[in-house]
PAMAR-880366 format. One record per residue: residue in three letters; x, y, z of N, C-alpha, C in turn. Coordinates in steps of 0.2 Angstrom, whole numbers, plus 5000, padded with zeros to 4 digits. Atoms other than C-alpha are relative to their C-alpha. Layout:
 res n_c1 n_c2 n_c3 ca_c1 ca_c2 ca_c3 c_c1 c_c2 c_c3
 ala    X    Y    Z     X     Y     Z    X    Y    Z
...
***
This chain:
 res n_c1 n_c2 n_c3 ca_c1 ca_c2 ca_c3 c_c1 c_c2 c_c3
 met 4998 4993 5003  5169  5047  5199 4997 5001 4994
 lys 5003 4999 5007  5159  5055  5185 5003 5008 4998
 ile 4996 4995 5004  5167  5068  5174 4995 5003 4994
 his 5005 4996 5005  5154  5080  5164 5004 5006 4996
 val 4996 4994 5004  5161  5090  5149 4995 5003 4995
 asp 5004 4996 5004  5151  5102  5139 5004 5003 4994
 val 4997 4996 5005  5157  5107  5122 4996 5002 4995
 glu 5003 4997 5005  5150  5118  5112 5004 5003 4993
 cys 4998 4998 5005  5154  5119  5094 4995 4999 4994
 thr 5003 5001 5005  5148  5119  5076 5001 4993 4997
 pro 4999 5006 5003  5146  5103  5067 5005 4999 4995
 glu 4993 4998 5004  5160  5109  5055 5005 4999 5005
 glu 4993 5000 4993  5171  5111  5071 5001 4993 5002
 ala 4999 5006 4997  5167  5095  5077 5003 4994 4995
 arg 4997 5004 5004  5171  5086  5061 5007 5001 4999
 thr 4993 4997 4998  5187  5095  5061 5005 4997 5006
 phe 4995 5002 4994  5192  5090  5078 5000 4993 5000
 leu 5000 5007 4999  5187  5072  5075 5005 4996 4994
 gly 4996 5002 5006  5197  5071  5058 4995 4997 4995
 leu 5005 5003 5005  5181  5067  5048 5001 5005 4993
 pro 4999 4996 5006  5182  5073  5030 4994 5005 4999
 asp 5005 4995 5002  5172  5088  5024 4997 4997 4993
 val 5003 5002 5007  5160  5081  5011 4995 5005 4998
 gln 5005 4996 5003  5149  5096  5009 5002 5002 4993
 pro 4999 4998 5008  5158  5102  4992 4998 4993 4995
 met 5001 5005 5004  5155  5084  4986 4992 4998 5000
 gln 5008 5001 5000  5136  5083  4991 4997 5006 4996
 gln 5002 4994 5005  5134  5101  4983 5000 4998 4993
 ala 4998 5001 5007  5142  5095  4967 4994 4993 4997
 met 5005 5006 5001  5130  5078  4968 4994 5003 4998
 met 5007 4999 4999  5114  5086  4972 4999 5005 4993
 ala 5000 4996 5006  5118  5100  4958 4999 4994 4992
 met 5001 5004 5006  5120  5085  4945 4993 4996 5001
 val 5008 5004 5001  5103  5075  4951 4995 5005 4998
 glu 5007 4995 5000  5093  5091  4951 5000 5002 4991
 glu 4999 4998 5007  5101  5095  4932 4997 4993 4995
 arg 5004 5005 5004  5096  5077  4927 4993 4999 5001
 met 5008 4999 4999  5079  5079  4934 4996 5004 4997
 lys 5002 4995 5004  5076  5094  4926 5000 4998 4993
 ser 4999 5002 5007  5082  5088  4909 4995 4994 4998
 ala 5005 5005 5001  5071  5073  4911 4993 5002 5001
 leu 5007 4998 4999  5055  5082  4916 4999 5004 4994
 thr 5002 4996 5007  5057  5094  4901 4999 4997 4994
 ala 5001 5004 5006  5059  5080  4889 4993 4997 4999
 met 5008 5002 5000  5042  5074  4894 4995 5004 5000
 asp 5006 4996 5000  5026  5083  4892 4996 4996 5004
 pro 5003 5004 4995  5013  5078  4905 4995 4995 4998
 glu 5004 5005 5002  5002  5067  4894 5005 4994 4999
 thr 4995 5005 5001  5018  5057  4890 5001 4996 5008
 met 4998 5002 4993  5022  5056  4909 4994 4996 5002
 leu 5006 5004 4998  5004  5050  4913 5000 4994 4997
 lys 4999 5006 5003  5005  5037  4900 5005 4995 5002
 thr 4995 5004 4997  5022  5030  4907 4997 4998 5007
 trp 5001 5003 4994  5017  5030  4924 4994 4996 5002
 leu 5006 5003 4998  4999  5025  4925 4998 4993 4996
 pro 5003 5007 5003  4996  5009  4913 5002 4995 5003
 ala 5000 5006 4994  5003  4997  4925 4997 5001 5004
 gly 5005 5001 4995  4994  5002  4938 4994 4999 4999
 ile 5008 5001 5002  4978  5004  4929 5000 4992 4999
 gln 5000 5006 5001  4981  4987  4922 5000 4995 5005
 gly 5000 5005 4995  4985  4979  4937 4994 5001 5005
 met 5007 4998 4996  4969  4987  4946 4995 4996 4996
 glu 5005 5003 5004  4959  4980  4931 5001 4992 5000
 gln 4999 5007 5000  4967  4962  4932 4998 4998 5006
 met 5003 5001 4993  4964  4962  4951 4993 5000 5000
 gln 5007 4999 5000  4946  4967  4949 4997 4993 4997
 lys 5002 5007 5004  4944  4953  4936 5001 4994 5004
 met 4999 5007 4995  4952  4940  4948 4995 5000 5005
 phe 5004 5000 4996  4940  4945  4961 4993 4998 4998
 trp 5006 5002 5004  4925  4944  4951 4999 4993 4998
 asn 5000 5006 5001  4930  4928  4945 4999 4994 5006
 gln 5000 5004 4994  4933  4921  4962 4993 4999 5004
 phe 5008 4999 4996  4915  4928  4969 4996 4996 4995
 ser 5005 5004 5003  4907  4920  4954 5000 4993 5000
 ala 4999 5007 4999  4915  4903  4956 4998 4998 5007
 ala 5002 5003 4993  4912  4902  4975 4992 5002 5001
 asn 5007 4998 5000  4894  4909  4973 4996 5000 4994
 pro 5003 4999 5007  4886  4903  4957 4993 5002 5000
 ser 5007 4997 4999  4870  4912  4953 4995 4993 5000
 pro 5006 5005 5001  4853  4904  4956 4997 4996 4994
 ser 5002 5002 5007  4849  4901  4938 5004 4994 4998
 lys 4995 5006 5002  4865  4890  4936 4999 4994 5005
 glu 5001 5005 4996  4860  4880  4951 4994 4995 4998
 lys 5006 5005 5001  4843  4874  4945 5000 4995 4994
 lys 4999 5003 5006  4850  4868  4929 5003 4993 5001
***
């Protein structure tokens, strides 16, 4: 025997029926705090400072990787002038 029950309700009604807590007010308060912190952090930094903060590590990492590749290539394939000596 199969029983099929359709229940139409909103998510809020389902949470109340199942006894789950309503976390919407807490979530809204937390999001407001996160938004305020992000706004204060962004207004404290001008675009030039942000770029200097975000990019140096990435650029230095790319330069280091490029140097490593060139060193590996030159070690694996010495130039013809070096082989004759």
